[in-house]
C-alpha positions in Angstrom: -13.1 -1.9 -19.4 -10.7 -2.2 -16.5 -11.8 1.1 -15.0 -14.7 1.6 -12.5 -17.3 4.3 -12.2 -15.0 6.4 -10.0 -12.2 6.3 -12.6 -10.0 3.9 -10.9 -8.3 0.8 -12.4 -9.9 -2.5 -11.2 -8.4 -5.9 -10.6 -8.5 -6.4 -14.3 -5.3 -4.1 -14.5 -2.8 -5.9 -12.4 -0.4 -3.8 -10.8 -2.5 -0.7 -11.1 -5.8 -1.8 -9.4 -7.2 1.1 -7.2 -5.2 3.8 -8.9 -7.0 6.7 -10.5 -6.4 6.5 -14.3 -4.7 10.0 -14.4 -2.5 9.4 -11.4 -1.5 6.0 -12.9 0.0 7.4 -16.1 3.6 7.8 -14.7 3.5 4.3 -13.3 2.2 2.8 -16.7 4.9 4.8 -18.7 7.6 3.6 -16.2 6.5 -0.1 -16.7 6.4 0.3 -20.3 10.0 1.7 -20.3 11.3 -0.9 -18.1 9.8 -3.8 -20.4 11.3 -1.9 -23.5 8.0 -1.5 -25.3 7.5 2.2 -25.0 8.0 3.9 -28.5 7.2 7.5 -27.5 5.7 9.5 -24.7 4.8 13.3 -24.3 2.3 15.4 -22.4 -0.7 16.6 -24.4 -3.4 19.0 -23.3 -6.9 17.9 -23.9 -10.0 20.1 -23.8 -11.5 17.8 -21.0 -8.5 18.3 -18.7 -8.5 22.1 -18.9 
């Protein structure tokens, strides 16, 4: 699991280490678009984020 106890990516997630998992979403989507591997993305409201 490349996430530490504070919810930040560890060095096991190159390019995202130190980023909060929720704050990293835009960077991850951008990286996937740049590589041409993103099929679909949309915002979803989960009960744990309300």
